[in-house]
Structure formats: structure tokens, C-alpha cells
TITOR-404857 format. One line per 8 residues: for each residue x, y, z of C-alpha. Coordinates in steps of 0.05 Angstrom, whole numbers, plus 5000, padded with zeros to 4 digits. Each point is the difference from the previous one (the first is absolute). Last residue first. Layout:
BEGIN
X,Y,Z; ...
//
This chain:
BEGIN
1694,5631,7673; 5052,5043,5034; 5072,4996,5038; 5007,4930,4978; 5010,4930,5045; 5034,4939,4978; 5072,5014,5007; 4983,5037,5067
4994,4935,5027; 5069,4986,5000; 5017,4933,4964; 5010,4935,5025; 4927,4995,4994; 4988,4959,5062; 5060,5023,5035; 4980,5074,4985
4931,4988,5015; 5006,4972,5076; 4983,4936,5011; 4939,4961,5014; 5001,4920,4979; 4931,4976,4967; 4934,4970,5015; 4944,5011,4963
4938,5028,5011; 4951,4990,4945; 4960,5058,4960; 4933,4964,4966; 5004,5065,4953; 5076,4979,4968; 5058,5037,4996; 4982,5025,5067
5050,4955,5043; 4997,5014,5071; 5060,4994,5040; 5029,4953,5049; 5064,4994,5054; 5057,4962,5016; 5057,5039,5020; 5066,5026,4965
5073,5014,5011; 5035,5010,4944; 5073,4963,4976; 5029,5024,4945; 5035,4950,4943; 4940,5023,4949; 4944,4988,5044; 5011,4957,5067
4948,4995,5044; 4998,5005,5070; 4957,4970,5053; 4988,5018,5073; 4993,4961,5059; 5048,4970,4993; 5035,4999,4928; 4983,4960,4939
5032,5032,4928; 4948,4998,4954; 5036,5008,4918; 4969,5061,4960; 4984,5010,4930; 4947,5043,4975; 4959,5006,4937; 4999,5056,4956
4982,5068,4995; 4964,5039,4939; 4932,5017,5042; 5048,5039,5059; 5030,5039,4942; 5048,4990,4941; 4987,4984,4932; 5076,4991,4956
4988,4924,4984; 4954,5020,4944; 4949,4948,4986; 4941,5038,5047; 4976,4953,5054; 4931,4979,4989; 4952,4991,5062; 5025,5051,5040
4951,5011,5066; 4978,5062,5027; 4956,5009,5060; 4955,5055,5015; 4961,5017,5059; 4930,4996,5032; 4978,5021,5061; 4932,4963,5030
5045,4972,5055; 5039,4961,4944; 5005,5013,4920; 5032,4982,4948; 5002,5022,4932; 5048,4965,4952; 5047,5035,4954; 5019,4952,4945
5060,5011,4959; 5019,4980,4927; 5065,5025,4967; 5020,4986,4925; 4966,5055,4980; 4967,5036,5053; 4939,4956,5026; 4966,5021,5062
4941,4955,5035; 4958,5034,5057; 4977,4955,5042; 4933,4989,5060; 4935,5016,4953; 5041,5009,4930; 5044,5057,4975; 5037,5002,4936
5069,5036,4980; 5037,5007,4937; 5060,5035,4998; 5041,5011,4934; 4969,5073,4998; 4934,4992,5045; 4952,4958,4991; 4945,4991,5049
4950,4937,4988; 4933,5010,5033; 4987,4975,5074; 4969,5069,5024; 5038,5051,5043; 5048,5042,4949; 5022,5066,5005; 5034,5036,4957
5054,5056,5007; 5025,5046,4938; 5065,5037,5019; 5049,4962,4969; 4958,4935,4996; 4974,4974,5069; 4959,4941,5005; 4965,4988,5066
4976,4932,5027; 4952,4980,5054; 4980,5009,5073; 5045,4946,5021; 5061,5034,4971; 5032,5002,4937; 5036,5060,4967; 5025,4994,4931
5053,5048,4966; 5021,5042,4934; 5035,5060,5017; 5062,4953,4968; 4977,4944,4975; 4986,4933,5031; 4992,5020,5075; 4958,4953,5048
4974,5026,5068; 4980,4960,5061; 4958,5029,5049; 4979,4973,5069; 5041,4943,5012; 4993,4952,5055; 5011,5007,5076; 4945,4969,5036
4999,5048,5057; 4988,5060,4960; 5064,5044,4982; 5006,4981,4921; 5052,4981,4953; 5008,5035,4935; 5023,4965,4943; 5038,5018,4941
5004,4970,4929; 5048,5029,4942; 5002,4976,4922; 5047,5031,4954; 4995,4941,4958; 5076,4984,5007; 5005,5033,5064; 4948,4949,5042
4989,5025,5064; 4958,4960,5045; 4983,5004,5075; 5035,5065,5026; 4968,5014,5069; 4978,5060,5028; 4992,4992,5078; 4943,5020,5044
5025,4975,5071; 5055,4940,5023; 5019,4939,4952; 5005,4930,5036; 5029,4942,4976; 4992,4931,4972; 5037,4939,4978; 4961,4936,4966
5000,4934,5040; 5015,4936,4967; 5064,5006,4977; 5033,4998,4930; 4961,5043,4956; 4992,5063,5058; 4943,5047,4988; 5009,5070,5029
4941,5014,5040; 4972,5079,5024; 4986,5026,5059; 4967,5070,5002; 5003,5032,5063; 4965,5057,5038; 5024,5023,5066; 5013,4956,5062
4968,4927,5004; 4973,4954,4969; 5030,5009,4930; 4954,5015,4947; 5014,4950,4942; 5015,5007,4928; 5017,4955,4950; 5031,5028,4940
5014,4969,4937; 5052,4969,4960; 5007,4947,4939; 5056,4964,4967; 4987,4934,4973; 4926,5009,4996; 4995,5030,4933; 4960,4977,4938
4965,4948,5052; 4954,5057,5027; 4974,4985,5069; 5055,5043,5032; 5053,5006,5057; 5018,4931,5032; 4968,4959,5057; 5057,4942,5014
4955,4931,4988; 5039,4991,4940; 5065,5008,5030; 5002,4954,5054; 5001,4951,4954; 5002,4931,5043; 4935,4965,4959; 4982,5025,4922
4933,4970,4985; 4983,4982,5073; 5013,5059,5033; 4956,5042,4953; 5029,5030,4940; 5003,5074,4988; 4968,5049,4945; 4969,5055,5046
5064,4995,5048; 4967,5029,5065; 5010,5073,5017; 5058,5038,5037; 5002,5060,4964; 5080,5008,4990; 5047,5043,5006; 5069,4980,4969
5074,4997,5031; 5051,4961,4960; 4990,4928,4983; 5052,4939,4996; 4978,4941,4989; 5048,4943,5041; 5012,4950,4947; 5001,4923,5023
4933,4981,4953; 4982,5011,4931; 5039,4932,4981; 5040,5002,4935; 4953,4973,4941; 5032,4935,4970; 4992,5017,4930; 4953,4999,4941
5017,5026,4926; 4989,5075,4993; 4976,5039,4939; 4942,5035,5035; 4997,4975,5080; 4995,4926,5017; 4933,4971,5025; 5020,4945,5042
4971,4929,5005; 5038,4945,5045; 4987,4927,4991; 4999,4954,5055; 5036,4923,4983; 4956,4942,5006; 4998,4949,5055; 4935,5017,5026
4951,5031,4947; 5012,5067,4974; 4996,5070,5029; 5023,5064,4953; 5023,5052,5037; 4989,5064,4969; 5042,5063,5015; 4996,5064,5018
5031,5073,4997; 5008,4997,4917; 4924,4983,4996; 4957,4940,5011; 4941,5027,5029; 4956,4962,5055; 4961,5057,5016; 5026,5020,5076
5071,4971,4980; 5013,5044,4941; 4963,5058,5043; 5051,4989,5053; 5059,4996,4963; 4977,5063,4961; 4993,5034,5064; 5075,4972,5017
5035,5024,4939; 4969,5069,5015; 5037,5001,5059; 5054,4973,4981; 5015,5052,4946; 4984,5057,5048; 5050,4969,5045; 5058,5004,4952
4992,5007,4932; 4931,5028,4950; 4988,4993,4929; 4991,4931,4987; 4955,4997,5062; 4945,5047,4969; 4996,4955,4943; 4992,4940,5043
4947,5040,5043; 4967,5025,4934; 4989,4923,4979; 4978,4982,5076; 4954,5053,5006; 4973,4986,4929; 4991,4918,5012; 4965,5019,5076
4962,5053,4965; 4968,4942,4950; 4998,4953,5050; 4951,5050,5042; 4961,5007,4943; 4990,4920,4986; 4990,4986,5082; 4928,4999,5004
4983,4956,4940; 4966,5025,4946; 4925,4992,4987; 4987,5072,5018; 5066,5041,4985; 4967,5067,5032; 5001,5060,4955; 5026,5069,5019
4961,5044,4960; 5022,5068,4965; 4939,5051,4995; 5040,5047,5041; 5050,5002,4947; 5071,5025,5035; 5043,5005,4944; 5034,5065,5015
5044,5032,4945; 5054,5049,4994; 5013,5032,4946; 5061,5011,4946; 4994,4936,4975; 4965,4960,5040; 5032,4999,5074; 4969,4952,5055
4952,4996,5061; 4964,4940,5000; 4945,4984,5054; 4966,4944,5040; 4946,5014,5052; 4986,4939,5061; 4959,5035,5047; 4941,4963,4986
5039,4927,4980; 5016,4997,5075; 5045,4938,5010; 5029,5030,5059; 5055,5036,4951; 4986,4975,4927; 5068,4957,4990; 5049,5007,4944
5003,4992,4928; 5028,5049,4942; 5009,4978,4929; 5017,5049,4943; 4990,4977,4932; 5040,5004,4928; 4972,5019,4932; 5019,5076,4995
5051,5006,5059; 4993,5033,5065; 5063,5026,5033; 5037,5016,5072; 4953,4960,5035; 4977,5002,5067; 4951,4960,5039; 5044,4936,5009
4970,4940,5050; 4951,5032,5052; 4995,4975,5066; 4942,5052,5007; 4929,5018,4970; 4958,5046,5025; 5009,5059,4947; 5039,4974,4950
5053,5042,4961; 5038,4980,4935; 5051,5049,4988; 5023,5004,4925; 5055,5052,4989; 4990,4991,4926; 4944,4978,4946; 4992,4982,4934
5064,4973,4984; 5008,4969,4923; 5065,4975,4976; 5010,4956,5075; 4972,4933,4979; 5018,5006,4922; 5072,5014,5022; 5002,4931,5022
4975,4972,4943; 5051,5029,4958; 5056,4968,5046; 4968,4936,4997; 4996,5010,4923; 5072,5018,4992; 5008,4931,5038; 4968,4953,4955
5053,4965,4972; 5026,4986,5071; 5040,5032,5050; 4947,5004,5055; 4982,5080,5031; 4994,4997,5072; 4953,5054,5030; 5011,5042,5047
4946,5047,5032; 4986,5077,5019; 4995,5050,5063; 5079,5012,5012; 5013,4949,5053; 4967,4946,4958; 5048,5014,4948; 5053,5002,5030
4984,4939,5037; 4986,4960,4941; 5064,5024,4961; 5040,4979,5052; 4959,4933,5002; 5013,4988,4932; 5075,4997,5004; 5006,4998,4922
5030,4935,4967; 4943,4962,4989; 4967,5043,4937; 4982,5072,4997; 4979,5033,5059; 4950,5058,5001; 4999,5051,5047; 4934,5047,5002
5012,5067,5047; 4938,5032,5015; 4997,5073,5004; 5005,5056,5061; 5026,4953,5062; 5058,5039,5017; 5023,4982,4917; 5078,5017,5021
5002,4977,5076; 4978,4934,4976; 5046,4998,4946; 5059,5015,5037; 4975,4951,5061; 4991,4936,4948; 5065,5020,4975; 5032,4994,5068
4967,4938,5022; 5023,4963,4930; 5076,5030,5019; 5021,5004,4929; 5009,5077,4986; 5031,5012,4936; 5022,4934,4964; 4973,4930,5005
4931,5004,5014; 4958,4933,4985; 4984,4979,4943; 4939,4998,4941; 4972,5064,5009; 4937,5046,4975; 4970,5051,5052; 4944,5039,4991
4980,5062,5033; 4927,5021,5002; 4970,5074,5008; 4924,5019,4995; 4975,5072,4972; 4953,5055,5022; 5049,5046,5016; 5068,4988,4969
5064,4993,5042; 5055,4992,4950; 5066,5011,5044; 4975,4937,5048; 5000,4961,4940; 5063,5009,4963; 5026,4999,5075; 4968,4921,5011
5036,4984,4936; 5066,5022,5012; 5001,4963,5075; 4977,4938,4960; 5060,5007,4958; 5050,5018,5052; 4977,4935,5043; 4993,4948,4943
5073,5006,4974; 5016,4946,4969; 5064,4980,4957; 5014,5007,4931; 4976,4987,4933; 4924,4983,4963; 4980,5043,4949; 4940,5044,4992
4995,5035,4926; 4930,4978,4984; 4981,5035,5074; 5029,5069,4965; 4956,4987,4944; 4937,4991,5031; 5018,5058,5046; 5004,5046,4940
4936,4974,4972; 4971,5005,5074; 5010,5072,5004; 4982,5020,4919; 4938,4968,5015; 4973,5037,5068; 5016,4966,5061; 5023,5066,5038
5065,5011,5031; 5042,4972,5064; 5068,5027,5012; 5063,4976,4980; 4987,4975,4938; 5018,4929,4971; 5043,5005,5056; 5056,4949,5004
5025,4984,5073; 5064,4965,5018; 5035,4934,5025; 4931,4972,4963; 4943,5044,4983; 4944,5017,4952; 4950,5058,5029; 4933,5025,4958
4960,5046,5022; 4921,5015,4988; 4943,5048,5000; 4936,4974,4988; 4947,5039,4961; 5011,4972,4937; 4987,4929,5026; 5062,4951,5003
4977,4943,4971; 5058,5003,4936; 5053,5004,5064; 4986,4932,5020; 5003,4966,4940; 5062,5030,4984; 5020,4984,5083; 4973,4930,4975
5040,4983,4944; 5069,5032,5029; 4996,4964,5065; 4988,4936,4957; 5066,5012,4960; 5035,5018,5068; 4981,4933,5026; 5012,4964,4945
5068,5013,5000; 5035,5040,5058; 4970,5023,5051; 5058,4977,5046; 5045,5048,4965; 4957,5054,5030; 4955,5041,4961; 4939,5011,5060
4947,5037,4983; 4959,5057,5043; 4944,5019,4973; 4969,5065,5030; 4922,5009,5000; 4960,5070,5013; 4936,4976,4991; 4921,5032,4969
4952,4983,5049; 4943,4963,4963; 4929,5025,5014; 4960,4951,5028; 4941,4955,4981; 5014,4944,5040; 5014,4989,5077; 5041,4938,5024
4990,4991,5067; 4987,4936,5039; 4985,5003,5077; 5001,4938,5046; 4964,5004,5070; 5005,4956,5062; 4948,4999,5052; 4975,4929,4986
4985,5019,4926; 5012,5064,4967; 5002,5006,4923; 5020,5074,4971; 4990,5011,4919; 5027,5067,4964; 4993,5061,5023; 4995,5030,4926
4930,4949,4997; 4987,4967,4939; 5064,4964,4992; 4973,4928,4974; 5053,4940,5013; 5062,4981,4952; 5024,4927,4974; 5043,4968,4967
5003,4911,5010; 5059,4979,4981; 5008,4917,4995; 5070,4975,4987; 5051,4945,4964; 5028,4931,5005; 4943,4953,4991; 5005,4920,5008
5073,4965,5004; 4982,4955,4928; 4986,5068,4964; 4990,5079,5018; 5033,5057,4983; 4943,5025,4942; 4943,4954,5030; 4984,4933,4971
5022,4950,5064; 4956,5045,5061; 4943,4989,4936; 5010,4923,5011; 4993,5000,5072; 4943,5041,4992; 4993,5077,5024; 4967,5030,5056
5012,5078,5003; 4940,5038,5031; 4998,5072,5004; 4942,5036,5049; 4982,5069,5006; 4960,5034,5047; 4985,5071,5020; 4955,5012,4921
4996,4931,4983; 5055,4975,4961; 5006,4924,4980; 5064,4976,4967; 5008,4924,4979; 5073,4972,4972; 5009,4927,4974; 4980,5031,4937
5062,5044,4991; 5038,4935,5015; 5019,4984,4931; 5014,5065,4976; 5007,5051,5046; 4988,5017,5072; 5057,4955,5030; 5053,5046,4970
4971,5068,5037; 4932,5036,4997; 4933,5000,5033; 4968,5060,5000; 4960,5041,5053; 4959,5067,4999; 4976,5053,5038; 4975,4953,5068
4959,5035,5051; 5028,5047,5051; 4982,4932,5052; 5042,4962,4964; 5007,4928,5009; 5044,4955,4960; 4995,4927,4999; 5057,4952,4969
4995,4927,4986; 5055,4968,4969; 4991,4920,4989; 5043,4941,4979; 4968,4935,5019; 5030,4952,4953; 5073,5026,5006; 5045,4999,4935
5072,5004,5018; 5053,5057,5026; 4944,5036,5040; 5025,5066,4963; 4937,5050,5015; 5016,5074,5010; 4939,5046,5017; 5005,5072,4995
4948,5045,5033; 5012,5071,4966; 4970,5068,5026; 4986,5048,4949; 5009,5076,4994; 5072,5007,4971; 5017,4954,5071; 4957,4985,5057
5025,4960,5055; 4970,4938,5018; 5006,4988,5079; 5028,4934,5010; 4984,4931,5045; 5029,4937,4998; 4974,4929,5016; 5029,4930,4980
4964,4933,5002; 5042,4942,4988; 4964,4925,5007; 5035,4936,5002; 4985,4934,4977; 5019,4928,5014; 5015,4937,4951; 5073,4996,5033
5007,5040,5058; 5011,5078,4994; 5067,5039,5011; 4990,5069,4998; 5025,5066,4969; 5009,5076,5006; 5001,5055,4948; 4991,5077,4995
5021,5034,4940; 4996,5076,5000; 4978,5038,4939; 4995,5071,4969; 5049,5009,4955; 5032,4918,4991; 5008,4966,5061; 5020,5026,5073
5022,4937,5039; 4957,4964,5057; 5017,4929,5029; 5050,5031,5055; 5016,4926,5030; 5038,4974,4941; 5028,4937,5033; 5074,4992,5003
4997,4974,5081; 5020,5066,5025; 4951,5034,4957; 4941,4962,5036; 5027,5011,5071; 5005,5076,4984; 4936,5008,4974; 4974,4966,5059
5038,5045,5050; 4984,5059,4967; 4921,4990,4996; 4992,5043,5055; 5045,5054,4980; 4962,5005,4935; 4936,5011,5045; 4944,4944,4991
4948,4977,4951; 4980,4935,5010; 4990,4947,4939; 4945,4949,5019; 4995,4930,4989; 4933,4970,5002; 4990,4926,5008; 4955,4958,4968
5037,4957,4964; 5048,5055,4977; 4970,5075,4996; 5052,5057,4988; 4988,5072,5021; 5031,5071,4984; 4967,5064,5024; 5013,5074,4990
5049,5011,4950; 5015,5064,4985; 4990,5037,4934; 5045,5054,4964; 5048,4958,4968; 4948,4961,4961; 4997,4920,5009; 5037,4942,4976
4978,4930,5034; 5045,4940,5008; 4979,4928,5034; 5038,4947,4995; 4972,4936,5007; 5058,4944,5032; 4987,4931,4993; 4985,4938,5035
4990,4937,4968; 4947,4962,4955; 4996,5061,4948; 4933,5043,4982; 5019,5055,5058; 4936,5043,4994; 5000,5072,4994; 4948,5049,5023
5014,5079,4986; 4961,5053,5033; 5019,5073,4988; 4968,5046,5039; 4995,5075,4982; 4980,5064,5031; 4995,5065,4969; 4988,5053,5024
4973,5056,4940; 4940,5018,5044; 4979,4924,5000; 5046,4953,4950; 4988,4918,5017; 5039,4957,4969; 4999,4934,4994; 5058,4956,4971
4985,4924,4989; 5047,4937,4982; 4971,4927,5006; 5033,4940,4978; 5075,5023,5001; 5030,4927,4993; 5057,4970,5032; 5060,4961,4974
4974,5001,4928; 5026,5071,4996; 5073,4980,5003; 5044,5071,5016; 4958,5017,5059; 4943,5033,4994; 4974,5074,4989; 4951,5052,5034
5001,5068,4976; 4963,5053,5019; 4994,5074,4978; 4936,5044,5032; 4981,5070,5015; 5037,5039,4957; 5066,5033,5002; 5005,5039,4932
5039,5002,4937; 5020,4921,5005; 5053,4971,4953; 4998,4928,5040; 5066,4964,5012; 4981,4931,5009; 5057,4952,5040; 5009,4934,4988
5017,4949,5051
//
């Protein structure tokens, strides 16, 4: 089958392709419709192809579709003789047997592969009796991404024959109002131009594309086999409010944040260019051209550095310099002389680039590190995990790393993981005549930073997608989705805190309204949330290893199954009429070819100890959605999807006899019961110590019967701390002390605190914590829950602990548990879970603190708050 390689700058909404078998007279595509609906930038596309077998004998009819790599197929079905055959989304391991059996018969069971730059190709086929018809219907979903000030909705049509009833209907509904809309692409010119109708009315727009059979033969790239081209719909929305627009539906919300009219932030950028022997020929030539263009685009208040590398490092200059004309001209001369040679020492080059940026701190600027390479490391440090660790230690979250992988010889997963670990992204540069334009296009996306250290805060919001972003660039957009606590819009208050140039800015327009999506399906915003959450969990899973990786994968799998998304963790089993083979549609990772997925079963998960807030998994599926999985009914730490695989909290409860005790729950990931232990007295506990950010959180247990915390203190700089108790918040900066008792936003140094009725939200860099105000017996106490774990693995304290691993050793009348090969006597008891306001009572295995923690309790105490 002919494969079309599409040159696409952005992943748009829709690219579809239905092909025929070689003899087009065998069967006829008599109707082909593409219906796309975009609401709040979320596109749902339905492709319907109706095909008739014109022959006097049965024929195999093939359905083949190319869709964006960022899209998730969510439904597929066929209609044959009044009978409906539905595709069913299953976990990959559940589809494993069908996949293996098909491969053993020599069939192509993995019916998806990467095609071109942004496409994946899905296909299936079915045998249709003589003079019978079949209808194929495919649905997929994608969140459009704003780049360079616009969204692009791209439709590719190549039916391989003129179609009598060919229609493309696009409907866009944006409550913010549509600023402009244009129709571009090869199918919008010359003979096909008058087949397009465009209507724009404030918040809505419609585009219709209804070419006749004759028009489908006469356009550029068209002929007897019909159309072969694309239709690109370009638009943007109005941005009258600096807070952006927020939509809600059925208890979920989505926030699109893209403020305009901000002053650009001068940047510090270091370019790291691979000049090893594999860059020979056109690649090095195109790199030189792109680099010279990029250098010309630097602003005079930017500072920059330039490194080339093979087995050695070659500096243009050893330190960053201002981008004045003299320096830019000198750098362009250096770029002209770049020659390919030698091996590839990625580790040394990236560490040197990080050193240059670290050595040039400049207040009111944004730092960026950009790596271009076309191969794997072949000299110096070549262990990929070691390189990633070295780079992470060198950057320490101070600036993003963007990795550009040139061609297909590069290990793209290695670059992608290294970028994600350092708040950046990876992009593949395709070896083609426009590679220099691809490089320049990527640079343009990050050329103009407007905000840094962006923290999206939602009072009254829960189960949030990513809320912290290192940079916001001109022409881009930040999107956050989540749930509104108790669906109470009155207590829901969004705020954005960021750095703009040399000052901290807070976007908290009290006039911002959260609009209901009237007339839109109640599940629409919820599906946007699910799409974003799964995407971000898949990115997170790539960065992790061991038990953490397994936990994140389980959550992503659960959501994929619940919402019917075909993701790298799921497969769609395509059912067919009796006697035909079953197809299994898989979604590959970037650049990989489909293959049988190893079973996820049969391995024991190993978890060190961790404190939990035994709360129900907010995103779990019901038992019918994911049968037989105890994990998804296990209470876990948080309602924020940015971090759930490790979380800790404390659940104190007064013991029934003797002195005042506080009882703690310790999560066990691989067993049904958590562990619990008692701590006596008014102990000062180390909750979280984050040395990289100089952040320290300590708590003082009270001495009353309910056993909570009476004070929590957050240290963030020398002589600066925030004290929280049930009466209010005290900020101390040097000798200055300020009391806060209201609900206003409090900002002190790098820490932001917001108090509402029963909850205090704390944000400090990449750490998000909520402190609940509990009440029992008319007495209040504090309760800390970590919502987002710091990326730095050096964090310590109770809230940084991981789950426990144990095995039950049945005894009579006592029970023993084996932890780290040590047997410990335990008894079955219970503890109250104060991590949620309803405070349920949970069964647990009671033991000593030392046995549960596998360390002495003194390791978690401090001498003073």
C-alpha cells in the first residue's frame, strides 16, 4: 500500500485516509464524511466511510486511517447487514493472546505504525458478500495545542477514488470568541477553492468542504484516483481577560491561560550542536543554515553561548555574552565553520552547557538549554541512565532542556526522558529538504519567554492536571483541567502566580467568570481532563522506574480503559462477523514499530515504606470497569493527578487507653491492609525537607484526645518562615512578623499560601501541599497532605516516604508480618483517616513505629520547629 509522508508543522485535529485494494472496480466508496467538532480547543472527529461490494463474489474491503500521533481513538464500529460490530478497548495484556495467535498465523495483527512526522496509521479489513455494503465509523479525540499564536486543524484526504458523496464538516465553538479563522492547505486552492464555505459568527465558525467528483479529479495532486492533499483550518480565540477563559461542566473545569500584552523576558540561551561524523552531508549543512538564522533573531538584550561537540567540546566563547551585532556576527562565522568529525560525547557537552548557564545568573531573565544531536553517545559516559542523572544534577530544575533529535538513528526515548526530567520537551527533526526550517520553527516557539515559574492555583479545585510550568512563551498556551470540589462554584477561585521580568505577578481577576458549557455534553470537560491526565501520566511514566513507574502506568491504564482511549497501554480489539480473524489495534510510542507487548503480570512490586492518607482513589474505575484489581480500590495519597505514585500523610488517632497517642497509617501497595503504629506525646515531626529548594516543613503534634497537629512551620529561607495553626497564618521575615486570618493570597519569598474554610493550600516551587483543618469534639487540628512531590529525589521526611512491602505469616493466635526479611508481631486494629473531612475508620496491622518505618523514629523528629 502506498504510504504518504506528510510534511506537517503542527499536529492538527484531523488527518484521515481511506484506501481501496489495487482494483478500484472491485468495490466503491460511495460516501465519505468527516465531521469534526471543536469545543474549547478539544476536537472530536468522526470519520464515516460507506463502501459497496459491486462484484458477484465476496471481497475483502480494507479501512485505513491516518490520525495525529497526539490523538486517542475512542470508538470504532462497523455496520454490516444491519448488524453492529464494535471495537473494544482492553489492556494490552488482555489482548495479548489474540495478538500472539494472529502473529503465529502470519497475519499482521499489530495494525498501527508511525507514518510521516505526526501520523499513525490504523487499518482493518472485513470480507463483504457480493453486492453488500459496509459502513466504517471511527472516532478519535485530541486537544489542539496553540503554537505561534494559532491553532491548526488539519484534514488530509486521500480516498484513492473520486467519491460521489464526499463531505467535510467542521464546527468550532469557542465561548471566548473566535478572533480570526482562515482556511489553507493544498485543497483550498485553484479548482477546489469554491468547494469551501466558511462562516464566522462571533463565538462560532463553520467550514464546509463539498467537492464534486469532477473537482476531486482536477485539483493539484488529484487525478483518476481522486484527491490527495490537506485542508488546514487556522484560528485563534479572543484574549480579553488576562486570566484566560475557564469552562465547567458536571463538576469538571478546564482553564486556558495565555495572557497577552506582557513584556518579553530577556533570555540566556546556550546552543549545543552535535558535529560528530554521523552529521555528515546535508544534516550539518542544514544545521549551519538554521543556526545562522536563529542567531540573527536574537534580541540585543539576550545573552547566548554556542558549543559544538564530537568526542571533544569546542567553544565559540567559554562564557555567555550579549547578543550585540559584533558578537552575533562572530558567532555566525563560527557556525559557518562547523564541520562533521569524530565520536559523540553527549554527557560532556550538556554538562558544559549547563555550567555556562549556571555561571551566568541574571535577575529578570529566562535561561534555556537547547541540544541538537543525531545519534547515541559513543564516547565518554555512554550509560544513558548515568547521563540523565548527571544532567538532572547539573540543571537542578533551574532551567528547561530542549532536545532535538535529528533523524531516526537517534535514541529518541533517551532524549525525551532527559527533556521531561528537566522541564523541557523533545522534538524529532526529520531528515528532509526543510530540516533547517524545522529547526528554526522550533526555536521560534521558545524564542520569546513572557513568564517563568508559573504556578496555577485553584482554590476549591481537586484532581488537577499539571499546575507548575517553568516557562510560558509568547504564542503558546497553558491548559489545566480538574474537578471543582463538591461542584461548588462559589468557593472555586483560580489564581496564577508567576515571574514577569523582574517582578512577581499574580493573575487573580475577581471579575473572571467560570462559564458553564450549556448545550455541550456533560462529559465533554471531563474528557478533556481525562485526555490531559493520561498524556501527562504517560510522560511521567517515561521518567520513572521500578514501583513508581508501575503505579503511574496503572493509573494511566485505568483512565484509558474508563474513557475508552487507545493509548500505548491499551489495545482496541476489533470484532468481526463469525469466522473472520480478530484485529488488534495498538498505539506505538514515537518511532517504534508494533510488537507483542510483554505481560505486566508475574512480577512482585517492591515498595519501601510510605505514609499514606488512606483516601479513595479519586480517578479509579468501578469494579465492572477493571475487574480483579485490588489496586484501584486501594486508598491512595492525593486527589491531584500530577503526583500519586508516592505520597505520604499522617492519620493520628488517640489510643483507647493509657497516655495520649497519635496513630499513623502507613500505606502498603501490594496488600489490602495498611500498617499502623502509635506515637506518644507532643512530638515535633519532620514532615518534609527539600534541600535543593532550601524548603523545610515541620509539625508539632498536640496533646488532646483527637491527636492532630497544632502547628506546622514552613522554612523557606534563612530567617524566614510561615507558621500555620488553626487560628491563622503568621509570616516572619527577619524581625518582621505579620498575622493573617483572612482568605487572601499570601506570598512570602517562593512560597504561596491560600486559606479557605477548611483547607490551606501551600505551593513552593515544585511542591504542593494541602493542610486540612479537621474538627472533632469541638476542637480543631491540622492535617498535612502532600499533593505534589518534589522532583528532587533527595527530599526526606514523613511526607516523602514510600509504600511498605510486607508478607503475611499466619500464626495462631497472633499474626506475623515479614518486612525486609524480618518477622514482626502484629495485631489487627483500626485508625481514623483524617486526610478527608468525612474521616473514615480503616482496618490496619498495628505494630511498633520502628518495625513499620524500618528506621528509628528519631530519624523523623526535630528538636525545634
